[in-house]
N, C-alpha and C positions, 0 to 999 in steps of 0.2 A: 504493498500500500505506500504510495508514494502522496506530497505533500508539499506545492511550494506554495509560498506565501511571498510575496513584494510590494511592500510601497515605494512608488518612487515616482520622480516628478519626473521623467522623461515619456515618452511614448510608445507605445509597443509593438508589433507585430504578431494579428491573431493567427496569420499563415507560419511564421518562423517557430509561434507560442505551442500550433496544433499537429505542425511536424513533429518536432521535441517529445510532445506528450504519445504523439501514436509512434514511434519506434521505441521511447519507454514501457506501454504498454505493450509490445507488439500483437501477438495473437493470443492474450491471454482477455483481450477487454470485445464485446462486440459493440461496441458504440461509444460517442463522444458525443457533447455535446453543448457549444457553446452559447453564453451572450455574453458579445460585446455594449456595453451603454455608452452613450453619450449624451456630449453637455447638450440644453436645449436652446433657444434662445428667448425666449419666454417663459417672463415673470412671474411665478405665482400671482402675483396682483396683476397680469395681463399686459404688463411693459415689457418691454425687451430688456434681452439681460447682456452686460457686454462682455463681462469675465465674471469666472465663478472661482474664487478661490479656497481651497481646501489645504485646511491644518489637523496635522493627526501628534501623537506626542509616542514619538517613536519609544520601541518596544510594547508600550499599552497599547496599543493599535495593532500591533502584528497578534499582541495575545486575546484580543476581544476577536481577529478573523479565526485564530486557532480554536477554538471555543465555539462557534458557528459549524466550522469543516467538523470538530470532533461531533458534533450533534447530528451534522449530516448522517458519515460514517457508523453511528450508532443506529440510524434508519435505516439505509439501505446498504448493499455492498458495493459501492464505489471503492475501485482502482487506484483511481488517479486521479488528485486533482489540483488544477493550479487557480490563482487569485493570482490580480494583476491589478493593484486597486494606482490612480494616481495621486499626486497631491499637487500643491503648489498652484499658479494662476495657469486657470484655465479659460478657452472661445468658445465661444456655440460649434457645436458638428466636430468636436477635439474626442477622442477616447477619451476615458475617462475611467471605467473599470470593465474586465476578462473575469469571465468562471466559465473552466472548463471541468465539466465530469466526464468520469469514461465505469463502464462500468458493462462488466458482461451482457449485463441486460437495458434494451433502450429504457423502460419503464423506469430503472434504477437510475438511469442517468440522468433523464428528461428530470425525475422527482429532486436528484441532488440537485442538477441545475438553478432550480427553483427554489427550494427551499435556500440554498445559500444566497442567491439573488435577493432576494424576501428578509432575508436575516440582518445582507449586509447595512441594506437599507435603516434598518430598523437598530441593529448591537454591534453595528462595527463601530467602534472610537473616533471619528472622524466629526469637524468645525465646518462647516458649509458658509458659505458668506457671498449673496450675489450684487453685483456690482451695477447700476443700472444709472450710466452719468457721469452725476455728483453722490446720486443717495448709494445708502450700503444697507446691504439686508442680509440676519443672520435665520439663515433656513432649518429646517427641523422635518422632520418626519412628518408629511402628511398623514392624516387619520386614515386614509385610504390602505399605506403599506403598513400601519399596525396591524389593521384589520385583516391584511392578507397575514402579514405572519403568524398570527394568534389563530388563524386560521387550520393552522398547520396543528396547531398543538389541538383541536377540538376535534379534526376527522381526518388527518394528516395528510390535508392537502388541503389551500385557499380555499374561499368561495369563490 
């Protein structure tokens, strides 16, 4: 079982990450599911977002992500997990997060990837600030984000 968690300022290559995971998993897994998140250009207030700035606390952030991965691996037979999350200043359309989940079975890979992303939004230790012109606003997880994460506890998958 392999786990790779990286928090970084630089961009990532979905192709390189996918290829490396596929080589590590060799013939053991039957599915790799990928999620790549992008920075949106619309703020929650309906105004255009110029930049999104993410802060983290090194060590604490990675530990919070490790706990999320452990929860997912306790639920599904995930052979490999890769999570890359960017921090620093990002612009609309920039890649912000990558989640790869590999398993012998596609259902486990799909569910594991979705669970990981839902919980990254609500449990990972990041601070996000949207910049709109001269205004700035700290971003919190939405009620929908919380409901999706809580849905895994109620029925094993989000509603």
